[in-house]
All heavy atoms as a GROMACS GRO file, in nm:
protein
  568
    1MET      N    1  11.085  16.288   7.881
    1MET     CA    2  11.216  16.295   7.819
    1MET      C    3  11.219  16.211   7.691
    1MET      O    4  11.271  16.256   7.590
    1MET     CB    5  11.320  16.245   7.921
    1MET     CG    6  11.459  16.258   7.876
    1MET     SD    7  11.507  16.430   7.880
    1MET     CE    8  11.675  16.420   7.836
    2ILE      N    9  11.165  16.090   7.699
    2ILE     CA   10  11.166  16.003   7.581
    2ILE      C   11  11.077  16.060   7.472
    2ILE      O   12  11.106  16.046   7.353
    2ILE     CB   13  11.126  15.858   7.619
    2ILE    CG1   14  11.165  15.760   7.508
    2ILE    CG2   15  10.980  15.846   7.648
    2ILE    CD1   16  11.308  15.725   7.507
    3GLY      N   17  10.971  16.127   7.512
    3GLY     CA   18  10.884  16.193   7.414
    3GLY      C   19  10.955  16.305   7.341
    3GLY      O   20  10.932  16.328   7.222
    4LEU      N   21  11.044  16.373   7.412
    4LEU     CA   22  11.122  16.480   7.350
    4LEU      C   23  11.215  16.423   7.242
    4LEU      O   24  11.230  16.481   7.135
    4LEU     CB   25  11.202  16.554   7.457
    4LEU     CG   26  11.283  16.674   7.411
    4LEU    CD1   27  11.190  16.782   7.356
    4LEU    CD2   28  11.363  16.729   7.527
    5PHE      N   29  11.275  16.308   7.270
    5PHE     CA   30  11.360  16.242   7.170
    5PHE      C   31  11.278  16.203   7.047
    5PHE      O   32  11.325  16.217   6.934
    5PHE     CB   33  11.429  16.119   7.228
    5PHE     CG   34  11.538  16.152   7.326
    5PHE    CD1   35  11.538  16.097   7.452
    5PHE    CD2   36  11.641  16.238   7.291
    5PHE    CE1   37  11.639  16.125   7.542
    5PHE    CE2   38  11.742  16.267   7.380
    5PHE     CZ   39  11.741  16.212   7.506
    6ALA      N   40  11.159  16.151   7.070
    6ALA     CA   41  11.072  16.114   6.958
    6ALA      C   42  11.034  16.237   6.876
    6ALA      O   43  11.033  16.234   6.752
    6ALA     CB   44  10.947  16.044   7.009
    7LEU      N   45  11.004  16.347   6.945
    7LEU     CA   46  10.968  16.471   6.876
    7LEU      C   47  11.084  16.522   6.790
    7LEU      O   48  11.066  16.554   6.673
    7LEU     CB   49  10.928  16.577   6.980
    7LEU     CG   50  10.898  16.716   6.924
    7LEU    CD1   51  10.774  16.712   6.836
    7LEU    CD2   52  10.880  16.814   7.037
    8VAL      N   53  11.203  16.525   6.848
    8VAL     CA   54  11.320  16.573   6.773
    8VAL      C   55  11.348  16.482   6.654
    8VAL      O   56  11.378  16.529   6.544
    8VAL     CB   57  11.444  16.582   6.866
    8VAL    CG1   58  11.571  16.607   6.786
    8VAL    CG2   59  11.423  16.691   6.969
    9GLY      N   60  11.334  16.351   6.673
    9GLY     CA   61  11.356  16.257   6.563
    9GLY      C   62  11.259  16.279   6.449
    9GLY      O   63  11.298  16.278   6.332
   10CYS      N   64  11.134  16.299   6.483
   10CYS     CA   65  11.033  16.323   6.378
   10CYS      C   66  11.058  16.454   6.306
   10CYS      O   67  11.041  16.464   6.184
   10CYS     CB   68  10.893  16.321   6.438
   10CYS     SG   69  10.837  16.157   6.485
   11LEU      N   70  11.099  16.556   6.382
   11LEU     CA   71  11.128  16.685   6.320
   11LEU      C   72  11.248  16.676   6.226
   11LEU      O   73  11.249  16.736   6.118
   11LEU     CB   74  11.151  16.792   6.426
   11LEU     CG   75  11.028  16.831   6.510
   11LEU    CD1   76  11.068  16.929   6.620
   11LEU    CD2   77  10.920  16.891   6.422
   12LEU      N   78  11.350  16.600   6.269
   12LEU     CA   79  11.467  16.583   6.184
   12LEU      C   80  11.435  16.506   6.055
   12LEU      O   81  11.497  16.527   5.952
   12LEU     CB   82  11.579  16.512   6.260
   12LEU     CG   83  11.648  16.595   6.369
   12LEU    CD1   84  11.746  16.508   6.446
   12LEU    CD2   85  11.718  16.715   6.309
   13GLN      N   86  11.336  16.417   6.066
   13GLN     CA   87  11.294  16.340   5.948
   13GLN      C   88  11.196  16.418   5.862
   13GLN      O   89  11.154  16.370   5.757
   13GLN     CB   90  11.231  16.208   5.991
   13GLN     CG   91  11.327  16.113   6.056
   13GLN     CD   92  11.257  15.987   6.105
   13GLN    OE1   93  11.144  15.958   6.068
   13GLN    NE2   94  11.325  15.912   6.188
   14ARG      N   95  11.158  16.537   5.908
   14ARG     CA   96  11.065  16.625   5.837
   14ARG      C   97  10.931  16.557   5.810
   14ARG      O   98  10.876  16.565   5.700
   14ARG     CB   99  11.126  16.676   5.708
   14ARG     CG  100  11.251  16.756   5.730
   14ARG     CD  101  11.311  16.801   5.599
   14ARG     NE  102  11.444  16.855   5.620
   14ARG     CZ  103  11.474  16.985   5.616
   14ARG    NH1  104  11.378  17.072   5.594
   14ARG    NH2  105  11.596  17.025   5.635
   15LYS      N  106  10.879  16.491   5.914
   15LYS     CA  107  10.748  16.428   5.901
   15LYS      C  108  10.638  16.532   5.913
   15LYS      O  109  10.660  16.643   5.962
   15LYS     CB  110  10.732  16.320   6.008
   15LYS     CG  111  10.822  16.202   5.988
   15LYS     CD  112  10.780  16.087   6.075
   15LYS     CE  113  10.864  15.966   6.039
   15LYS     NZ  114  10.811  15.845   6.096
   16LYS      N  115  10.519  16.495   5.872
   16LYS     CA  116  10.404  16.585   5.881
   16LYS      C  117  10.376  16.615   6.028
   16LYS      O  118  10.409  16.536   6.117
   16LYS     CB  119  10.281  16.520   5.820
   16LYS     CG  120  10.291  16.494   5.672
   16LYS     CD  121  10.165  16.426   5.624
   16LYS     CE  122  10.178  16.381   5.480
   16LYS     NZ  123  10.059  16.307   5.436
   17LEU      N  124  10.309  16.727   6.052
   17LEU     CA  125  10.279  16.768   6.188
   17LEU      C  126  10.193  16.664   6.260
   17LEU      O  127  10.218  16.631   6.376
   17LEU     CB  128  10.208  16.904   6.188
   17LEU     CG  129  10.171  16.960   6.325
   17LEU    CD1  130  10.295  16.984   6.408
   17LEU    CD2  131  10.089  17.085   6.311
   18THR      N  132  10.093  16.611   6.191
   18THR     CA  133  10.005  16.512   6.254
   18THR      C  134  10.081  16.385   6.289
   18THR      O  135  10.060  16.326   6.396
   18THR     CB  136   9.887  16.478   6.161
   18THR    OG1  137   9.936  16.434   6.035
   18THR    CG2  138   9.796  16.598   6.142
   19GLU      N  139  10.172  16.341   6.201
   19GLU     CA  140  10.253  16.222   6.229
   19GLU      C  141  10.348  16.247   6.346
   19GLU      O  142  10.370  16.158   6.429
   19GLU     CB  143  10.334  16.181   6.106
   19GLU     CG  144  10.252  16.126   5.993
   19GLU     CD  145  10.338  16.091   5.871
   19GLU    OE1  146  10.461  16.098   5.880
   19GLU    OE2  147  10.279  16.056   5.768
   20THR      N  148  10.403  16.368   6.352
   20THR     CA  149  10.495  16.403   6.460
   20THR      C  150  10.424  16.401   6.595
   20THR      O  151  10.474  16.342   6.692
   20THR     CB  152  10.556  16.542   6.434
   20THR    OG1  153  10.624  16.540   6.310
   20THR    CG2  154  10.652  16.581   6.543
   21ILE      N  155  10.308  16.462   6.601
   21ILE     CA  156  10.232  16.466   6.726
   21ILE      C  157  10.190  16.325   6.766
   21ILE      O  158  10.202  16.285   6.882
   21ILE     CB  159  10.110  16.559   6.713
   21ILE    CG1  160  10.157  16.704   6.698
   21ILE    CG2  161  10.017  16.545   6.833
   21ILE    CD1  162  10.048  16.801   6.662
   22SER      N  163  10.140  16.248   6.670
   22SER     CA  164  10.097  16.112   6.697
   22SER      C  165  10.212  16.025   6.748
   22SER      O  166  10.198  15.953   6.847
   22SER     CB  167  10.038  16.051   6.569
   22SER     OG  168  10.007  15.916   6.588
   23ALA      N  169  10.326  16.033   6.682
   23ALA     CA  170  10.441  15.951   6.722
   23ALA      C  171  10.491  15.991   6.860
   23ALA      O  172  10.528  15.905   6.942
   23ALA     CB  173  10.553  15.965   6.620
   24THR      N  174  10.491  16.120   6.890
   24THR     CA  175  10.538  16.168   7.021
   24THR      C  176  10.446  16.119   7.132
   24THR      O  177  10.493  16.069   7.236
   24THR     CB  178  10.545  16.322   7.022
   24THR    OG1  179  10.631  16.363   6.915
   24THR    CG2  180  10.598  16.373   7.153
   25ILE      N  181  10.316  16.130   7.112
   25ILE     CA  182  10.220  16.086   7.214
   25ILE      C  183  10.227  15.934   7.232
   25ILE      O  184  10.230  15.885   7.345
   25ILE     CB  185  10.077  16.132   7.177
   25ILE    CG1  186  10.067  16.284   7.190
   25ILE    CG2  187   9.973  16.063   7.266
   25ILE    CD1  188   9.938  16.342   7.137
   26LYS      N  189  10.232  15.860   7.121
   26LYS     CA  190  10.238  15.714   7.130
   26LYS      C  191  10.364  15.668   7.203
   26LYS      O  192  10.359  15.579   7.288
   26LYS     CB  193  10.235  15.651   6.990
   26LYS     CG  194  10.101  15.656   6.924
   26LYS     CD  195  10.109  15.594   6.786
   26LYS     CE  196   9.978  15.600   6.712
   26LYS     NZ  197   9.989  15.542   6.576
   27THR      N  198  10.476  15.731   7.171
   27THR     CA  199  10.602  15.694   7.236
   27THR      C  200  10.596  15.720   7.386
   27THR      O  201  10.636  15.636   7.467
   27THR     CB  202  10.719  15.772   7.174
   27THR    OG1  203  10.725  15.744   7.034
   27THR    CG2  204  10.850  15.736   7.239
   28THR      N  205  10.544  15.836   7.423
   28THR     CA  206  10.535  15.871   7.565
   28THR      C  207  10.442  15.776   7.640
   28THR      O  208  10.477  15.727   7.748
   28THR     CB  209  10.486  16.017   7.580
   28THR    OG1  210  10.573  16.102   7.507
   28THR    CG2  211  10.482  16.058   7.725
   29VAL      N  212  10.326  15.748   7.584
   29VAL     CA  213  10.230  15.660   7.651
   29VAL      C  214  10.286  15.518   7.663
   29VAL      O  215  10.276  15.455   7.768
   29VAL     CB  216  10.095  15.660   7.576
   29VAL    CG1  217  10.003  15.551   7.626
   29VAL    CG2  218  10.027  15.795   7.590
   30ARG      N  219  10.347  15.468   7.557
   30ARG     CA  220  10.404  15.333   7.561
   30ARG      C  221  10.515  15.324   7.664
   30ARG      O  222  10.529  15.224   7.733
   30ARG     CB  223  10.454  15.292   7.424
   30ARG     CG  224  10.340  15.268   7.327
   30ARG     CD  225  10.388  15.244   7.187
   30ARG     NE  226  10.275  15.223   7.098
   30ARG     CZ  227  10.282  15.230   6.967
   30ARG    NH1  228  10.397  15.254   6.907
   30ARG    NH2  229  10.175  15.211   6.894
   31PHE      N  230  10.597  15.428   7.673
   31PHE     CA  231  10.705  15.430   7.772
   31PHE      C  232  10.648  15.428   7.914
   31PHE      O  233  10.700  15.358   8.001
   31PHE     CB  234  10.794  15.552   7.750
   31PHE     CG  235  10.918  15.551   7.832
   31PHE    CD1  236  11.025  15.470   7.797
   31PHE    CD2  237  10.929  15.631   7.944
   31PHE    CE1  238  11.141  15.470   7.872
   31PHE    CE2  239  11.043  15.631   8.020
   31PHE     CZ  240  11.150  15.550   7.984
   32LEU      N  241  10.540  15.501   7.937
   32LEU     CA  242  10.477  15.502   8.069
   32LEU      C  243  10.418  15.365   8.102
   32LEU      O  244  10.426  15.319   8.217
   32LEU     CB  245  10.368  15.610   8.075
   32LEU     CG  246  10.417  15.754   8.073
   32LEU    CD1  247  10.300  15.850   8.062
   32LEU    CD2  248  10.500  15.783   8.197
   33ILE      N  249  10.360  15.299   8.003
   33ILE     CA  250  10.303  15.166   8.025
   33ILE      C  251  10.413  15.066   8.060
   33ILE      O  252  10.399  14.986   8.153
   33ILE     CB  253  10.223  15.120   7.902
   33ILE    CG1  254  10.096  15.203   7.888
   33ILE    CG2  255  10.190  14.971   7.909
   33ILE    CD1  256  10.020  15.184   7.758
   34ILE      N  257  10.523  15.072   7.984
   34ILE     CA  258  10.635  14.981   8.013
   34ILE      C  259  10.692  15.009   8.152
   34ILE      O  260  10.725  14.917   8.226
   34ILE     CB  261  10.743  14.994   7.904
   34ILE    CG1  262  10.692  14.934   7.774
   34ILE    CG2  263  10.873  14.927   7.947
   34ILE    CD1  264  10.782  14.957   7.655
   35GLY      N  265  10.704  15.136   8.188
   35GLY     CA  266  10.754  15.172   8.320
   35GLY      C  267  10.664  15.121   8.431
   35GLY      O  268  10.711  15.073   8.534
   36GLY      N  269  10.533  15.129   8.411
   36GLY     CA  270  10.439  15.077   8.510
   36GLY      C  271  10.450  14.926   8.525
   36GLY      O  272  10.450  14.874   8.636
   37GLY      N  273  10.463  14.857   8.413
   37GLY     CA  274  10.479  14.712   8.417
   37GLY      C  275  10.609  14.673   8.484
   37GLY      O  276  10.614  14.576   8.562
   38ALA      N  277  10.714  14.748   8.458
   38ALA     CA  278  10.843  14.720   8.523
   38ALA      C  279  10.833  14.740   8.674
   38ALA      O  280  10.890  14.664   8.752
   38ALA     CB  281  10.951  14.807   8.464
   39GLY      N  282  10.759  14.843   8.714
   39GLY     CA  283  10.740  14.867   8.857
   39GLY      C  284  10.667  14.752   8.925
   39GLY      O  285  10.701  14.712   9.037
   40ILE      N  286  10.569  14.696   8.856
   40ILE     CA  287  10.496  14.582   8.911
   40ILE      C  288  10.589  14.462   8.926
   40ILE      O  289  10.588  14.392   9.027
   40ILE     CB  290  10.375  14.548   8.822
   40ILE    CG1  291  10.270  14.659   8.832
   40ILE    CG2  292  10.314  14.413   8.859
   40ILE    CD1  293  10.158  14.648   8.731
   41LEU      N  294  10.670  14.438   8.822
   41LEU     CA  295  10.764  14.325   8.828
   41LEU      C  296  10.868  14.342   8.938
   41LEU      O  297  10.901  14.246   9.009
   41LEU     CB  298  10.835  14.307   8.693
   41LEU     CG  299  10.750  14.251   8.581
   41LEU    CD1  300  10.829  14.250   8.451
   41LEU    CD2  301  10.702  14.111   8.614
   42VAL      N  302  10.919  14.463   8.954
   42VAL     CA  303  11.017  14.488   9.059
   42VAL      C  304  10.955  14.463   9.196
   42VAL      O  305  11.018  14.404   9.285
   42VAL     CB  306  11.072  14.633   9.048
   42VAL    CG1  307  11.148  14.672   9.173
   42VAL    CG2  308  11.161  14.645   8.926
   43GLY      N  309  10.832  14.505   9.215
   43GLY     CA  310  10.763  14.481   9.342
   43GLY      C  311  10.745  14.332   9.369
   43GLY      O  312  10.764  14.284   9.481
   44ALA      N  313  10.711  14.257   9.265
   44ALA     CA  314  10.691  14.113   9.281
   44ALA      C  315  10.823  14.043   9.311
   44ALA      O  316  10.828  13.953   9.397
   44ALA     CB  317  10.629  14.054   9.155
   45VAL      N  318  10.929  14.082   9.244
   45VAL     CA  319  11.060  14.021   9.268
   45VAL      C  320  11.108  14.053   9.408
   45VAL      O  321  11.168  13.968   9.475
   45VAL     CB  322  11.162  14.066   9.160
   45VAL    CG1  323  11.303  14.028   9.197
   45VAL    CG2  324  11.125  14.007   9.026
   46GLY      N  325  11.082  14.174   9.454
   46GLY     CA  326  11.121  14.212   9.590
   46GLY      C  327  11.051  14.127   9.694
   46GLY      O  328  11.112  14.081   9.791
   47LYS      N  329  10.922  14.101   9.674
   47LYS     CA  330  10.848  14.016   9.768
   47LYS      C  331  10.898  13.872   9.761
   47LYS      O  332  10.905  13.804   9.862
   47LYS     CB  333  10.699  14.022   9.736
   47LYS     CG  334  10.638  14.155   9.769
   47LYS     CD  335  10.491  14.161   9.733
   47LYS     CE  336  10.437  14.300   9.760
   47LYS     NZ  337  10.298  14.315   9.718
   48LEU      N  338  10.931  13.827   9.642
   48LEU     CA  339  10.985  13.692   9.626
   48LEU      C  340  11.119  13.680   9.698
   48LEU      O  341  11.147  13.578   9.762
   48LEU     CB  342  11.001  13.658   9.478
   48LEU     CG  343  11.044  13.518   9.443
   48LEU    CD1  344  10.942  13.416   9.491
   48LEU    CD2  345  11.065  13.504   9.294
   49GLY      N  346  11.202  13.783   9.689
   49GLY     CA  347  11.330  13.783   9.759
   49GLY      C  348  11.310  13.775   9.910
   49GLY      O  349  11.382  13.702   9.979
   50ASN      N  350  11.211  13.847   9.962
   50ASN     CA  351  11.182  13.840  10.105
   50ASN      C  352  11.135  13.701  10.145
   50ASN      O  353  11.171  13.651  10.252
   50ASN     CB  354  11.075  13.944  10.143
   50ASN     CG  355  11.127  14.085  10.131
   50ASN    OD1  356  11.247  14.110  10.137
   50ASN    ND2  357  11.036  14.180  10.114
   51ALA      N  358  11.057  13.637  10.060
   51ALA     CA  359  11.010  13.502  10.088
   51ALA      C  360  11.127  13.404  10.094
   51ALA      O  361  11.133  13.316  10.181
   51ALA     CB  362  10.908  13.457   9.983
   52PHE      N  363  11.222  13.416  10.002
   52PHE     CA  364  11.340  13.329  10.004
   52PHE      C  365  11.423  13.354  10.129
   52PHE      O  366  11.478  13.259  10.186
   52PHE     CB  367  11.426  13.352   9.879
   52PHE     CG  368  11.386  13.265   9.763
   52PHE    CD1  369  11.307  13.316   9.662
   52PHE    CD2  370  11.427  13.133   9.756
   52PHE    CE1  371  11.269  13.236   9.555
   52PHE    CE2  372  11.390  13.052   9.651
   52PHE     CZ  373  11.310  13.104   9.549
   53ASN      N  374  11.433  13.478  10.172
   53ASN     CA  375  11.507  13.508  10.294
   53ASN      C  376  11.444  13.438  10.413
   53ASN      O  377  11.514  13.382  10.497
   53ASN     CB  378  11.513  13.659  10.319
   53ASN     CG  379  11.607  13.729  10.225
   53ASN    OD1  380  11.690  13.666  10.160
   53ASN    ND2  381  11.593  13.859  10.215
   54LEU      N  382  11.313  13.444  10.421
   54LEU     CA  383  11.245  13.380  10.534
   54LEU      C  384  11.251  13.227  10.525
   54LEU      O  385  11.270  13.160  10.625
   54LEU     CB  386  11.098  13.425  10.539
   54LEU     CG  387  11.072  13.568  10.581
   54LEU    CD1  388  10.924  13.602  10.566
   54LEU    CD2  389  11.118  13.591  10.723
   55LEU      N  390  11.235  13.174  10.406
   55LEU     CA  391  11.230  13.030  10.388
   55LEU      C  392  11.365  12.963  10.406
   55LEU      O  393  11.377  12.863  10.476
   55LEU     CB  394  11.173  12.998  10.249
   55LEU     CG  395  11.146  12.851  10.217
   55LEU    CD1  396  11.043  12.794  10.312
   55LEU    CD2  397  11.099  12.838  10.073
   56PHE      N  398  11.468  13.018  10.344
   56PHE     CA  399  11.599  12.955  10.344
   56PHE      C  400  11.701  13.022  10.435
   56PHE      O  401  11.811  12.971  10.453
   56PHE     CB  402  11.656  12.950  10.202
   56PHE     CG  403  11.573  12.869  10.107
   56PHE    CD1  404  11.504  12.931  10.005
   56PHE    CD2  405  11.564  12.731  10.120
   56PHE    CE1  406  11.427  12.858   9.916
   56PHE    CE2  407  11.487  12.657  10.033
   56PHE     CZ  408  11.419  12.720   9.930
   57GLY      N  409  11.667  13.135  10.490
   57GLY     CA  410  11.760  13.208  10.575
   57GLY      C  411  11.878  13.265  10.497
   57GLY      O  412  11.985  13.284  10.552
   58ILE      N  413  11.856  13.291  10.369
   58ILE     CA  414  11.961  13.343  10.283
   58ILE      C  415  11.946  13.495  10.275
   58ILE      O  416  11.838  13.546  10.250
   58ILE     CB  417  11.952  13.283  10.141
   58ILE    CG1  418  11.969  13.132  10.147
   58ILE    CG2  419  12.056  13.346  10.050
   58ILE    CD1  420  11.942  13.064  10.014
   59ASN      N  421  12.055  13.565  10.296
   59ASN     CA  422  12.053  13.710  10.280
   59ASN      C  423  12.120  13.746  10.150
   59ASN      O  424  12.231  13.701  10.120
   59ASN     CB  425  12.126  13.778  10.396
   59ASN     CG  426  12.051  13.763  10.526
   59ASN    OD1  427  11.929  13.767  10.527
   59ASN    ND2  428  12.123  13.744  10.635
   60GLY      N  429  12.054  13.826  10.071
   60GLY     CA  430  12.109  13.868   9.942
   60GLY      C  431  12.050  14.001   9.902
   60GLY      O  432  11.970  14.061   9.972
   61VAL      N  433  12.090  14.044   9.785
   61VAL     CA  434  12.045  14.172   9.733
   61VAL      C  435  11.986  14.151   9.595
   61VAL      O  436  12.042  14.078   9.514
   61VAL     CB  437  12.164  14.271   9.724
   61VAL    CG1  438  12.119  14.402   9.662
   61VAL    CG2  439  12.225  14.294   9.859
   62ILE      N  440  11.872  14.212   9.570
   62ILE     CA  441  11.814  14.212   9.436
   62ILE      C  442  11.836  14.350   9.378
   62ILE      O  443  11.786  14.450   9.432
   62ILE     CB  444  11.663  14.178   9.441
   62ILE    CG1  445  11.644  14.038   9.496
   62ILE    CG2  446  11.601  14.192   9.303
   62ILE    CD1  447  11.501  13.999   9.516
   63LEU      N  448  11.913  14.356   9.273
   63LEU     CA  449  11.946  14.484   9.212
   63LEU      C  450  11.832  14.531   9.123
   63LEU      O  451  11.778  14.454   9.045
   63LEU     CB  452  12.074  14.472   9.130
   63LEU     CG  453  12.200  14.435   9.208
   63LEU    CD1  454  12.315  14.413   9.112
   63LEU    CD2  455  12.234  14.542   9.308
   64THR      N  456  11.798  14.657   9.135
   64THR     CA  457  11.695  14.715   9.050
   64THR      C  458  11.743  14.848   8.996
   64THR      O  459  11.836  14.908   9.049
   64THR     CB  460  11.564  14.738   9.128
   64THR    OG1  461  11.591  14.826   9.236
   64THR    CG2  462  11.506  14.608   9.180
   65GLY      N  463  11.680  14.892   8.891
   65GLY     CA  464  11.706  15.024   8.836
   65GLY      C  465  11.845  15.041   8.780
   65GLY      O  466  11.897  14.955   8.710
   66VAL      N  467  11.907  15.151   8.814
   66VAL     CA  468  12.037  15.187   8.760
   66VAL      C  469  12.143  15.086   8.801
   66VAL      O  470  12.229  15.048   8.722
   66VAL     CB  471  12.077  15.329   8.807
   66VAL    CG1  472  12.218  15.363   8.764
   66VAL    CG2  473  11.978  15.431   8.755
   67TRP      N  474  12.137  15.039   8.924
   67TRP     CA  475  12.239  14.946   8.972
   67TRP      C  476  12.234  14.814   8.897
   67TRP      O  477  12.338  14.753   8.870
   67TRP     CB  478  12.226  14.923   9.122
   67TRP     CG  479  12.250  15.050   9.198
   67TRP    CD1  480  12.159  15.123   9.266
   67TRP    CD2  481  12.373  15.122   9.207
   67TRP    NE1  482  12.218  15.236   9.319
   67TRP    CE2  483  12.350  15.237   9.284
   67TRP    CE3  484  12.502  15.101   9.158
   67TRP    CZ2  485  12.449  15.329   9.313
   67TRP    CZ3  486  12.601  15.194   9.186
   67TRP    CH2  487  12.574  15.306   9.263
   68ALA      N  488  12.115  14.771   8.860
   68ALA     CA  489  12.103  14.648   8.782
   68ALA      C  490  12.164  14.667   8.644
   68ALA      O  491  12.232  14.578   8.592
   68ALA     CB  492  11.956  14.607   8.770
   69SER      N  493  12.145  14.783   8.586
   69SER     CA  494  12.203  14.812   8.454
   69SER      C  495  12.355  14.815   8.461
   69SER      O  496  12.423  14.761   8.375
   69SER     CB  497  12.152  14.946   8.402
   69SER     OG  498  12.012  14.944   8.391
   70ILE      N  499  12.408  14.876   8.565
   70ILE     CA  500  12.553  14.884   8.581
   70ILE      C  501  12.611  14.744   8.601
   70ILE      O  502  12.713  14.709   8.542
   70ILE     CB  503  12.589  14.977   8.698
   70ILE    CG1  504  12.552  15.121   8.664
   70ILE    CG2  505  12.737  14.966   8.733
   70ILE    CD1  506  12.562  15.218   8.779
   71ALA      N  507  12.545  14.663   8.684
   71ALA     CA  508  12.593  14.527   8.708
   71ALA      C  509  12.590  14.445   8.578
   71ALA      O  510  12.682  14.367   8.551
   71ALA     CB  511  12.508  14.459   8.815
   72LEU      N  512  12.487  14.465   8.498
   72LEU     CA  513  12.478  14.392   8.371
   72LEU      C  514  12.591  14.432   8.277
   72LEU      O  515  12.655  14.346   8.216
   72LEU     CB  516  12.342  14.420   8.304
   72LEU     CG  517  12.323  14.357   8.166
   72LEU    CD1  518  12.326  14.206   8.175
   72LEU    CD2  519  12.195  14.406   8.103
   73VAL      N  520  12.620  14.560   8.268
   73VAL     CA  521  12.726  14.607   8.180
   73VAL      C  522  12.860  14.548   8.224
   73VAL      O  523  12.937  14.498   8.143
   73VAL     CB  524  12.732  14.761   8.177
   73VAL    CG1  525  12.859  14.811   8.111
   73VAL    CG2  526  12.610  14.816   8.105
   74PHE      N  527  12.888  14.553   8.353
   74PHE     CA  528  13.015  14.499   8.402
   74PHE      C  529  13.024  14.348   8.385
   74PHE      O  530  13.132  14.294   8.362
   74PHE     CB  531  13.040  14.539   8.548
   74PHE     CG  532  13.091  14.680   8.561
   74PHE    CD1  533  13.012  14.776   8.619
   74PHE    CD2  534  13.215  14.715   8.513
   74PHE    CE1  535  13.058  14.907   8.632
   74PHE    CE2  536  13.263  14.844   8.526
   74PHE     CZ  537  13.183  14.941   8.585
   75SER      N  538  12.912  14.278   8.396
   75SER     CA  539  12.916  14.134   8.376
   75SER      C  540  12.940  14.099   8.230
   75SER      O  541  13.000  13.996   8.200
   75SER     CB  542  12.787  14.068   8.425
   75SER     OG  543  12.680  14.103   8.339
   76LEU      N  544  12.897  14.183   8.139
   76LEU     CA  545  12.920  14.158   7.996
   76LEU      C  546  13.061  14.193   7.954
   76LEU      O  547  13.112  14.137   7.856
   76LEU     CB  548  12.819  14.237   7.912
   76LEU     CG  549  12.672  14.196   7.926
   76LEU    CD1  550  12.582  14.291   7.849
   76LEU    CD2  551  12.652  14.053   7.880
   77ILE      N  552  13.125  14.285   8.025
   77ILE     CA  553  13.261  14.324   7.991
   77ILE      C  554  13.360  14.212   8.019
   77ILE      O  555  13.453  14.190   7.945
   77ILE     CB  556  13.300  14.454   8.067
   77ILE    CG1  557  13.219  14.570   8.014
   77ILE    CG2  558  13.449  14.482   8.053
   77ILE    CD1  559  13.237  14.698   8.093
   78LYS      N  560  13.339  14.140   8.126
   78LYS     CA  561  13.434  14.035   8.167
   78LYS      C  562  13.438  13.922   8.073
   78LYS      O  563  13.383  13.876   7.997
   78LYS     CB  564  13.400  13.984   8.306
   78LYS     CG  565  13.424  14.088   8.411
   78LYS     CD  566  13.395  14.034   8.547
   78LYS     CE  567  13.420  14.139   8.652
   78LYS     NZ  568  13.398  14.093   8.785
   0.00000   0.00000   0.00000
């Protein structure tokens, strides 16, 4: 999906075909790399949350993905 946005942007800017293809591929690959890194971080934070639950007996929720974004937006509005 993000690659499609990059493609449309390059086409609207009337870039050369080689630049358009290069930018689309680079954008897609970079987005996949960032997504993979985010998945690793989410997994680590989840394990850390479980460790805190066991250690301190605290029950809580670690928000990830869409819910974390929604919570952030609402916290900024207040």
